[in-house]
C-alpha positions as CSV (number, residue, x, y, z in Angstrom):
1,M,31.7,-7.4,-13.4
2,A,29.7,-9.5,-15.9
3,R,26.4,-8.5,-17.2
4,W,23.6,-10.8,-16.1
5,I,20.9,-11.5,-18.5
6,M,18.1,-13.5,-18.4
7,V,16.5,-15.1,-21.8
8,V,13.1,-16.6,-21.5
9,D,11.8,-18.2,-24.9
10,D,9.7,-21.4,-25.5
11,D,12.3,-22.0,-28.6
12,M,15.4,-24.1,-27.4
13,A,16.9,-22.7,-30.7
14,N,16.2,-19.1,-30.3
15,L,17.5,-19.9,-26.2
16,Q,21.0,-21.3,-27.8
17,M,21.5,-18.7,-30.1
18,A,20.5,-16.1,-27.7
19,G,23.2,-17.5,-25.0
20,T,25.9,-18.5,-27.4
21,I,26.0,-14.7,-28.9
22,L,26.3,-13.5,-25.2
23,S,28.2,-15.7,-23.6
24,K,31.0,-14.7,-26.6
25,N,30.8,-11.6,-25.6
26,N,31.3,-12.0,-21.5
27,M,28.0,-11.6,-20.3
28,R,26.3,-14.4,-17.7
29,V,23.3,-15.7,-19.2
30,T,20.6,-18.1,-17.3
31,A,17.9,-19.2,-20.2
32,L,14.3,-20.1,-18.8
33,K,11.8,-21.6,-21.0
34,S,8.4,-19.9,-19.8
35,G,7.3,-17.0,-18.0
36,Q,6.5,-18.9,-14.9
37,A,10.0,-20.1,-14.8
38,L,11.1,-16.8,-14.7
39,L,9.2,-15.4,-11.9
40,N,10.3,-18.4,-10.1
41,Y,13.8,-18.2,-10.6
42,I,13.8,-14.4,-9.8
43,T,12.0,-14.9,-6.3
44,E,14.7,-17.3,-5.3
45,H,17.7,-16.0,-7.3
46,G,17.1,-12.1,-7.4
47,A,16.6,-10.0,-10.8
48,P,19.5,-9.9,-13.4
49,D,20.3,-6.3,-15.3
50,L,18.1,-7.0,-18.4
51,I,15.5,-9.7,-19.8
52,L,15.0,-11.0,-23.1
53,L,11.6,-11.7,-23.0
54,D,9.8,-13.9,-26.1
55,I,6.3,-12.6,-26.4
56,M,5.1,-15.5,-28.1
57,M,4.5,-18.2,-25.6
58,P,2.4,-20.5,-23.9
59,E,0.5,-20.5,-20.7
60,M,1.9,-16.8,-20.0
61,D,2.4,-14.8,-22.8
62,G,5.8,-12.2,-22.7
63,F,2.8,-9.4,-21.6
64,E,0.9,-11.2,-19.1
65,T,4.7,-12.2,-17.7
66,L,5.8,-8.6,-17.6
67,K,2.3,-7.6,-15.6
68,N,3.2,-10.5,-13.3
69,L,7.3,-9.7,-12.8
70,R,6.6,-5.9,-12.3
71,K,4.1,-7.1,-9.4
72,L,6.5,-9.4,-7.9
73,E,9.7,-6.9,-7.9
74,K,6.9,-3.7,-6.3
75,S,6.2,-7.3,-3.3
76,K,10.1,-7.6,-2.6
77,G,10.8,-3.9,-2.8
78,L,13.1,-4.4,-6.3
79,S,13.5,-2.5,-9.0
80,E,12.2,-2.7,-12.7
81,T,14.5,-4.4,-14.4
82,P,14.6,-3.4,-17.8
83,V,12.4,-5.7,-19.9
84,I,13.4,-6.6,-24.3
85,F,11.2,-8.3,-25.8
86,L,11.5,-10.6,-28.5
87,T,9.3,-11.2,-31.3
88,A,9.0,-12.1,-35.3
89,D,5.8,-9.8,-35.3
90,E,5.7,-6.6,-37.6
91,K,2.4,-5.3,-36.3
92,T,2.6,-1.6,-34.7
93,G,-0.2,-2.2,-32.4
94,T,2.2,-5.1,-30.3
95,E,5.3,-2.4,-30.7
96,S,2.7,0.4,-29.1
97,K,1.0,-1.9,-26.5
98,G,4.5,-2.4,-25.8
99,F,6.1,0.4,-24.9
100,E,2.5,1.4,-23.0
101,V,3.4,-1.5,-20.5
102,G,6.9,-0.2,-20.1
103,V,9.4,-2.4,-22.1
104,S,12.7,-1.0,-23.0
105,D,13.1,-2.1,-26.3
106,F,12.4,-4.7,-29.2
107,I,14.6,-6.7,-30.9
108,R,13.3,-8.8,-34.2
109,K,13.7,-12.3,-34.9
110,P,16.4,-13.9,-36.3
111,F,18.9,-12.6,-34.4
112,N,21.7,-10.3,-35.6
113,P,24.2,-10.7,-33.3
114,E,25.6,-7.0,-33.6
115,V,22.2,-5.4,-33.2
116,L,21.4,-7.4,-30.2
117,L,24.4,-6.5,-28.3
118,R,24.2,-2.6,-29.6
119,R,20.4,-3.0,-28.3
120,I,21.2,-4.5,-24.7
121,D,24.3,-2.0,-24.4
122,N,22.0,0.9,-24.8
123,V,19.1,-0.6,-22.5
124,I,21.6,-1.5,-20.1
125,S,23.6,1.8,-20.4
126,M,20.3,4.3,-20.3
127,Q,18.8,2.3,-17.3
128,K,22.2,3.3,-15.8
129,E,22.4,6.6,-16.2
130,M,18.4,7.2,-15.4
131,D,19.1,4.9,-11.9
132,S,22.3,7.2,-11.2
133,L,20.4,10.4,-12.2
134,K,17.2,10.0,-9.8
135,N,19.9,8.6,-7.3
136,E,21.5,11.6,-7.1
137,A,18.3,13.9,-7.3
138,T,16.6,11.4,-3.9
139,I,19.7,10.7,-1.9
140,D,21.2,12.8,0.5
141,K,24.9,12.2,-0.3
142,L,26.6,12.6,3.3
143,T,24.1,9.8,5.3
144,G,22.7,8.2,2.0
145,F,19.2,8.8,3.4
146,L,16.6,10.2,1.3
147,N,16.9,14.1,0.7
148,K,14.1,16.8,1.7
149,A,12.3,16.3,-1.3
150,A,12.6,12.7,-1.8
151,T,11.5,12.4,2.1
152,N,8.3,14.7,0.9
153,S,7.0,12.0,-1.9
154,K,8.2,8.7,0.2
155,L,6.7,9.4,3.8
156,T,4.0,11.0,1.5
157,Q,2.9,7.5,0.6
158,V,4.1,5.6,3.3
159,C,1.4,7.5,5.6
160,L,-1.2,6.8,3.9
161,L,-1.0,3.0,3.6
162,G,1.6,2.1,6.5
163,V,1.4,1.5,10.3
164,G,3.5,3.1,12.7
165,T,4.8,6.4,14.1
166,L,6.1,9.5,12.3
167,M,9.1,11.3,14.4
168,M,10.8,14.0,13.8
169,I,14.3,14.1,15.3
170,D,16.7,16.5,15.8
171,L,20.2,16.6,17.3
172,D,20.6,18.3,21.0
173,S,23.8,21.0,21.2
174,F,25.0,19.6,17.4
175,K,26.4,23.4,16.8
176,L,28.9,22.8,19.4
177,V,30.2,20.0,17.7
178,N,31.2,21.9,14.7
179,D,32.2,25.2,16.7
180,L,35.0,23.0,18.6
181,Y,35.4,20.3,17.1
182,G,35.5,21.6,13.1
183,H,32.8,20.8,10.4
184,E,34.4,17.4,9.1
185,M,33.8,15.9,12.5
186,G,30.4,17.6,13.1
187,D,29.7,15.5,9.5
188,K,31.1,12.2,11.0
189,V,28.7,13.0,13.9
190,L,25.6,13.4,11.5
191,I,26.7,9.8,9.2
192,A,27.5,8.4,12.3
193,F,23.5,9.0,14.0
194,A,22.3,8.4,10.5
195,N,23.7,4.6,11.1
196,I,22.3,4.7,14.7
197,I,19.3,5.2,13.3
198,R,19.0,2.4,10.6
199,E,20.4,0.4,13.1
200,T,17.7,1.1,16.0
201,L,14.6,1.7,14.5
202,P,12.6,-1.7,13.6
203,K,12.9,-3.5,10.3
204,G,10.9,-2.0,7.1
205,S,11.3,2.0,8.5
206,T,11.9,4.8,5.9
207,Y,14.2,7.7,6.9
208,G,15.0,10.9,5.4
209,R,17.2,14.0,6.1
210,I,15.6,17.6,5.8
211,G,17.9,20.0,7.5
212,G,21.4,20.4,8.7
213,D,20.4,18.1,12.1
214,E,16.9,17.1,11.2
215,F,16.0,13.8,10.7
216,V,12.4,12.3,10.5
217,A,11.5,8.8,10.2
218,F,8.9,6.7,9.8
219,S,9.2,3.7,12.5
220,F,7.3,0.4,11.0
221,G,4.9,-1.3,13.6
222,T,5.5,1.1,16.4
223,Q,2.3,2.4,18.3
224,D,2.8,2.1,21.6
225,E,4.4,5.1,23.9
226,S,6.9,2.5,25.7
227,E,8.3,1.7,22.3
228,V,8.7,5.8,21.7
229,A,10.5,6.4,24.8
230,N,12.5,2.6,24.3
231,L,13.7,3.8,20.7
232,T,14.2,7.5,22.0
233,A,16.4,6.2,25.0
234,L,18.8,4.1,22.7
235,L,19.2,6.4,20.1
236,N,20.5,9.1,23.1
237,K,22.8,6.4,24.3
238,R,24.5,5.0,21.1
239,L,25.0,9.0,20.2
240,V,26.6,9.7,23.0
241,E,28.5,6.4,22.7
242,A,29.9,7.0,19.3
243,A,30.5,10.6,19.7
244,K,33.1,9.8,22.9
245,E,34.2,6.9,20.5
246,M,35.1,10.3,17.9
247,M,36.1,12.5,20.1
248,G,37.1,11.0,23.1
249,E,36.0,9.9,26.5
250,D,36.4,13.4,27.6
251,M,34.0,15.2,25.4
252,Q,31.6,17.9,27.3
253,I,29.5,18.2,25.0
254,P,26.0,17.5,26.2
255,L,25.0,15.8,23.0
256,G,21.8,14.2,22.4
257,T,18.7,13.8,20.5
258,S,15.0,15.6,20.8
259,V,12.1,13.3,19.1
260,G,8.5,14.6,18.1
261,A,6.5,11.6,17.5
262,V,2.9,10.8,16.3
263,F,0.8,7.4,15.5
264,V,-0.2,6.7,12.2
265,P,-2.9,6.1,11.3
266,K,-4.5,6.8,14.4
267,H,-4.0,10.5,14.5
268,G,-4.8,10.7,10.4
269,N,-2.8,9.6,7.6
270,D,-1.9,13.0,5.5
271,Y,2.2,13.5,6.2
272,A,2.1,17.1,5.9
273,S,-0.3,17.4,8.9
274,L,1.6,14.8,10.4
275,L,4.6,16.6,10.5
276,K,3.6,19.6,11.6
277,V,2.1,18.0,14.8
278,A,5.3,15.7,15.0
279,D,7.3,19.2,14.6
280,K,5.5,20.7,17.5
281,C,5.6,17.9,19.7
282,L,9.9,18.1,18.9
283,Y,9.5,21.8,19.8
284,N,8.0,21.0,23.5
285,V,11.0,18.7,24.1
286,K,13.2,21.5,22.9
287,K,11.5,23.9,25.2
288,N,11.5,21.5,27.9
289,G,15.1,20.2,28.8
290,K,15.8,18.3,25.3
291,H,17.1,14.7,25.3
292,G,13.7,12.9,25.2
293,Y,10.7,12.4,23.3
294,S,6.7,14.1,23.3
295,L,4.1,12.1,22.1
296,Y,1.0,13.7,20.8
297,S,-2.5,13.1,21.7
298,L,-5.8,15.3,21.7
299,D,-5.8,15.3,25.3
300,A,-2.1,16.8,25.1
301,L,-3.3,18.9,23.1
302,S,-6.2,20.5,25.1
303,D,-4.2,20.8,27.8
304,Q,-1.9,23.1,26.4
305,D,-4.4,25.2,24.3
306,G,-5.9,25.7,27.6
307,N,-8.7,28.6,28.2
308,S,-7.8,30.1,25.3
309,S,-10.0,32.1,23.2
310,S,-8.3,31.8,19.8
311,L,-7.4,28.9,17.9
312,N,-3.9,28.2,16.5
313,L,-3.0,26.3,13.5
314,G,-2.1,23.3,15.1
315,S,-5.4,22.8,16.7
316,L,-7.3,24.0,14.1
317,D,-5.8,21.5,11.5
318,E,-6.9,18.8,13.8
319,I,-10.4,19.6,13.8
320,L,-10.3,20.1,10.3
321,S,-8.5,17.1,9.6
322,E,-10.2,13.8,8.2
323,R,-9.4,11.1,10.6
324,N,-8.8,7.1,9.5
325,I,-9.0,7.6,5.9
326,T,-11.0,4.7,4.7
327,N,-10.3,2.8,1.3
328,V,-13.4,4.8,-0.3
329,A,-14.3,7.5,-2.1
330,L,-15.4,10.7,-0.9
331,Q,-18.8,11.2,-0.7
332,L,-20.2,14.7,0.4
333,D,-24.1,16.9,-0.1
334,M,-24.4,18.9,-3.1
335,D,-23.3,22.2,-1.5
336,A,-19.8,20.7,-0.3
337,F,-19.4,19.1,-3.6
338,T,-19.9,22.0,-5.5
339,N,-17.0,23.8,-3.9
340,V,-14.7,20.9,-4.0
341,Y,-15.5,19.8,-7.4
342,R,-14.8,24.3,-8.6
343,Y,-11.7,23.4,-6.8
344,A,-10.8,20.5,-8.2
345,T,-11.3,21.5,-11.6
346,R,-8.7,24.0,-10.9
347,Y,-6.2,21.6,-9.9
348,F,-7.1,19.6,-12.5
349,I,-6.5,22.1,-15.2
350,R,-2.8,23.5,-13.5
351,Y,-1.6,20.2,-13.1
352,N,-2.6,18.3,-16.1
353,V,-4.9,15.4,-14.4
354,S,-6.6,13.5,-16.7
355,S,-10.2,13.0,-15.2
356,C,-13.9,11.6,-15.8
357,K,-17.0,13.2,-14.4
358,I,-19.4,10.0,-14.5
359,L,-23.8,10.3,-14.0
360,F,-25.6,7.1,-13.1
361,T,-29.2,6.6,-12.9
362,V,-31.0,3.9,-11.2
363,E,-34.5,3.7,-13.4
364,R,-37.7,2.8,-11.5
365,P,-38.9,-0.5,-12.9
366,E,-43.1,-1.1,-13.3
367,G,-44.1,-2.6,-9.9
368,M,-42.0,-1.6,-7.6
369,E,-43.1,0.2,-4.6
370,E,-41.6,3.5,-3.7
371,E,-40.1,2.4,-0.9
372,E,-38.4,-0.3,-2.2
373,Y,-37.0,1.7,-4.8
374,R,-35.4,4.6,-2.7
375,N,-33.8,1.8,-0.4
376,Y,-32.1,-0.1,-3.7
377,C,-31.1,3.6,-4.9
378,D,-29.6,4.1,-1.1
379,D,-27.6,0.8,-1.5
380,F,-26.5,1.5,-4.9
381,G,-24.9,4.7,-3.6
382,N,-23.0,3.1,-0.9
383,H,-22.2,0.5,-3.4
384,I,-20.4,3.0,-5.8
385,R,-18.4,4.8,-2.5
386,E,-17.0,1.0,-1.7
387,S,-16.1,0.5,-5.0
388,L,-14.1,3.9,-5.9
389,R,-10.5,4.8,-4.4
390,K,-10.0,7.4,-2.2
391,S,-9.1,9.4,-4.5
392,D,-12.6,10.0,-6.2
393,M,-15.7,11.5,-4.9
394,L,-19.3,11.6,-5.5
395,T,-22.7,13.3,-4.7
396,R,-26.1,12.4,-4.4
397,C,-27.5,14.9,-6.8
398,R,-31.6,13.1,-7.1
399,Y,-32.5,10.3,-5.1
400,N,-32.1,8.2,-8.0
401,Q,-28.7,9.6,-9.3
402,Y,-25.4,10.1,-8.6
403,F,-22.6,12.1,-9.8
404,V,-18.8,10.8,-9.8
405,L,-15.6,12.3,-10.2
406,V,-12.8,9.7,-11.1
407,T,-9.3,11.0,-11.3
408,D,-6.1,9.9,-12.9
409,V,-7.7,7.4,-15.1
410,R,-7.1,6.6,-18.8
411,E,-10.1,6.9,-21.3
412,E,-10.0,3.4,-22.3
413,F,-10.8,1.8,-18.5
414,V,-14.0,4.5,-17.8
415,D,-16.0,1.6,-19.5
416,R,-14.6,-1.1,-18.0
417,I,-14.5,0.6,-14.5
418,V,-18.2,1.1,-14.9
419,A,-19.7,-2.1,-15.9
420,S,-17.6,-3.4,-12.9
421,I,-19.6,-1.1,-10.4
422,I,-22.7,-2.4,-12.5
423,D,-22.6,-5.7,-12.8
424,S,-20.9,-6.4,-9.3
425,F,-24.0,-4.2,-7.3
426,R,-26.9,-6.1,-9.9
427,Q,-25.5,-9.5,-9.0
428,N,-27.8,-11.6,-7.0
429,R,-30.0,-9.2,-6.5
430,Q,-33.4,-10.3,-8.5
431,N,-35.8,-8.2,-10.4
432,A,-33.2,-5.8,-9.9
433,P,-33.9,-1.9,-11.6
434,G,-31.9,-0.7,-15.0
435,I,-28.7,1.3,-14.3
436,T,-27.7,3.8,-16.7
437,Y,-24.9,6.1,-17.0
438,E,-23.2,8.9,-19.0
439,S,-19.9,10.0,-19.2
440,D,-17.4,12.3,-20.1
441,F,-13.6,12.4,-20.2
442,S,-11.2,15.2,-19.9
443,R,-7.7,14.0,-21.1
444,N,-5.0,16.8,-20.1
445,E,-1.7,15.0,-22.2
446,G,0.2,17.3,-19.9
447,A,0.2,14.5,-17.0
448,A,2.6,12.6,-18.8
449,A,5.2,12.0,-16.7
450,L,7.5,13.9,-18.3
451,D,7.9,18.0,-18.0
452,K,7.8,18.3,-21.8
453,Q,6.4,22.0,-22.0
454,N,9.7,23.0,-22.2
455,A,11.1,19.4,-24.8
456,T,12.1,20.6,-28.3
457,I,12.0,17.8,-31.3
458,A,14.3,18.5,-34.4
459,V,13.1,16.3,-37.2
460,V,15.2,16.4,-40.2
461,D,13.4,15.1,-43.8
462,D,13.2,16.0,-47.3
463,D,9.9,14.7,-47.5
464,E,7.4,17.6,-46.5
465,I,4.5,14.6,-45.8
466,V,6.7,12.7,-43.4
467,L,7.1,16.1,-41.2
468,D,3.5,17.1,-41.1
469,A,3.1,13.7,-40.1
470,V,5.8,14.3,-37.1
471,E,4.3,17.3,-36.5
472,N,0.9,16.5,-36.1
473,A,1.5,13.5,-34.1
474,L,3.5,15.6,-31.6
475,N,2.3,19.1,-31.7
476,E,-1.0,18.2,-29.2
477,Y,1.4,16.8,-26.8
478,G,2.8,20.4,-26.2
479,L,5.9,19.5,-27.3
480,K,8.1,22.4,-29.5
481,I,8.4,20.6,-33.4
482,V,11.3,22.9,-35.0
483,T,11.4,20.7,-39.3
484,F,14.4,20.9,-41.1
485,K,14.2,19.6,-45.1
486,S,17.7,18.7,-45.5
487,G,21.0,18.1,-43.5
488,E,22.8,21.1,-44.2
489,D,19.9,23.2,-43.4
490,F,20.2,21.3,-39.7
491,M,23.7,22.1,-39.4
492,E,23.4,25.6,-39.7
493,Y,20.8,25.3,-37.0
494,V,23.1,23.6,-35.0
495,N,25.9,25.9,-35.2
496,T,23.8,29.2,-34.2
497,V,20.8,28.3,-31.8
498,E,21.5,28.6,-28.5
499,R,19.7,25.7,-27.2
500,V,20.0,22.6,-28.5
501,P,16.9,20.0,-28.9
502,D,16.2,17.2,-26.9
503,L,15.2,14.6,-29.5
504,I,16.2,14.1,-33.4
505,L,14.7,12.5,-35.5
506,L,16.5,12.0,-38.4
507,D,16.0,10.6,-42.1
508,I,18.6,8.5,-43.0
509,M,18.5,9.0,-46.8
510,M,18.7,12.6,-47.8
511,P,20.2,14.8,-50.7
512,G,23.4,16.4,-50.1
513,T,24.5,15.3,-46.3
514,D,22.7,12.4,-45.4
515,G,21.3,11.0,-41.5
516,F,24.5,9.5,-41.0
517,E,27.3,12.1,-42.3
518,V,24.8,14.3,-39.8
519,V,25.2,12.2,-36.9
520,R,28.8,12.0,-37.5
521,K,29.2,16.0,-38.2
522,I,27.2,16.8,-34.9
523,R,29.5,13.9,-32.7
524,D,32.9,16.0,-34.3
525,I,31.3,19.4,-32.7
526,G,31.1,17.4,-28.9
527,G,29.3,19.5,-25.7
528,D,25.4,19.4,-25.9
529,I,24.5,18.8,-28.7
530,A,26.6,15.0,-28.9
531,R,24.6,14.2,-26.3
532,V,21.1,14.4,-27.8
533,P,19.6,11.2,-28.9
534,V,19.1,10.7,-32.4
535,V,16.2,8.5,-33.4
536,F,16.6,7.6,-37.8
537,L,13.7,7.7,-39.5
538,T,13.5,4.9,-42.3
539,A,11.2,3.4,-45.3
540,D,13.2,0.4,-44.9
541,V,16.1,-0.6,-42.6
542,D,17.9,-4.1,-43.3
543,E,20.2,-5.4,-40.8
544,E,23.5,-3.7,-41.8
545,T,21.7,-0.1,-42.3
546,E,20.6,-1.1,-38.5
547,S,23.9,-2.0,-37.2
548,K,25.6,1.0,-38.5
549,G,23.3,3.4,-37.1
550,L,23.4,1.6,-33.5
551,Q,27.1,1.9,-33.7
552,M,27.2,5.5,-34.3
553,G,25.2,6.1,-30.9
554,A,21.2,6.4,-32.6
555,L,18.8,5.2,-29.4
556,D,16.1,3.4,-32.0
557,F,14.8,3.0,-35.7
558,I,11.4,4.4,-36.4
559,R,9.9,3.1,-39.8
560,K,7.9,5.5,-42.9
561,P,5.5,5.4,-43.0
562,I,4.8,7.3,-40.0
563,I,2.3,5.1,-37.2
564,A,1.4,8.2,-34.8
565,E,0.8,6.3,-32.1
566,V,3.8,4.4,-32.2
567,L,6.0,7.4,-32.4
568,R,4.3,9.0,-29.1
569,V,5.1,6.3,-27.5
570,R,8.7,5.3,-28.8
571,V,9.3,9.4,-28.5
572,N,7.7,9.9,-24.7
573,H,9.9,6.6,-24.1
574,I,13.5,8.2,-25.5
575,L,12.5,11.5,-24.1
576,E,12.4,10.8,-20.4
577,L,16.1,9.9,-19.9
578,S,17.0,13.4,-21.8
579,V,14.4,15.3,-19.4
580,L,15.9,13.5,-16.2
581,R,19.6,15.0,-17.5
582,K,18.3,18.7,-17.9
583,R,16.6,18.4,-14.5
584,Y,19.1,17.0,-12.2
585,R,22.1,18.8,-14.0
586,G,21.1,21.7,-14.2
587,K,21.0,21.6,-17.7
588,K,19.5,25.4,-19.9
589,S,15.9,24.4,-20.2
């Protein structure tokens, strides 16, 4: 099937040139002249395999277009389309900013046909491999549902934001199918039941398989007991019909399904807690006849517990859990905040989460009455709470001071967040007191989305200054850097080391064995080393050199002298595929 490429550029000559090159190489091409035209086209016709997007366009530039594209994809439930920026700009800042916002690559204008085709092929191939690896890691192969780990991740998000019913669904007497008809028939029943769940639950629902014959689903919009009863009856009816169709009308196994259900967010929105409640309801069904449902309620819990003087885990969880979590920051008194703050600090260190501490102080203006001033301070605290996210927290440490802990935030956004809080509060308030703040940002680079503690990068260059520059730029990210001053030294390392590196940064022009020869040799060796991504380091790359390197399988070129920021974003970008390979295919780490 021909690859579908969209080219977005306000210059007709560039559109025609790209269109000609791509069409001659059996690609389907859609040419558009603006970012808005791209968004409109995707809304109506769907997304392509890849987008070539000019940066410098009037009205909506490439960066703004990419930002709006990601919003559109998210709203329509589409996967992110890989984007390559087209630019004549040589500034490193543009390149760094591009990678930070998620662009896949850069192609310089005017186009070199061979380089254009090779870079498109690299990006699409990498994207397909990453999608395949992620799919392997998240999808249950038998049913096509989310697997257990992916179900936990997805439903954690769904329960936070969604309105519906979380359902634990278990097949009754399924073991008899395997015992009497064999495991192949058992698999057919599971596949059929997965399809029944898809067809029966409302559109927009989420499903997962968390065990052999155990399923969990979020039934979107379901908020009435009669709906739960109806869905359960349909699941049972359709399951029996499908089973008899596969095993014959004389099938006597009492096959059916039991459902434990809990309304969301009526009884909270923490998935782990809700799942325990639903599981407990499921157990009640299993204990009392099967083939039915049990819907959680606080009254039901009280009736079940009776007058027992002891609490069980489920009931205690009900007492402690925060109900109907609103989209505001968590405000605690100083004593409670102290304990949570200590735990959060340990958590941030353990899991490498960046955070920022902010101390707001409301200054009392001359002439303001004490009562008015205190009311003003009260109002400002409420405003902070409503302005922050529910993942943030605050406490009032003095009547005119608030201490705030903001989680998972980038340092460059802190001042913007603070300014927004203060400016929006002071708006339309005459003679408002001044508000000052102090902030302390804690950076934890390991919070980068990759498991880089075990990642190794080999750097091969005959220039000691370059080796030092790369080490200094990457060491602080927890990466292991091994350096070599010649191609010969690196090949000796390759032939003796037990574990291959995750990425090779390779100088092209070296005495003796140059970069191209090194690539040829490691490709000839085959095995793991032949699959390691290679990025060439070069002081000057012409079109012929770039084309040759890409033909040999290099993923990219990084120009010397080394710019630390550019090096870091490019390495982060390329390492993701290597880490995914190891994580999901069991490579040695």
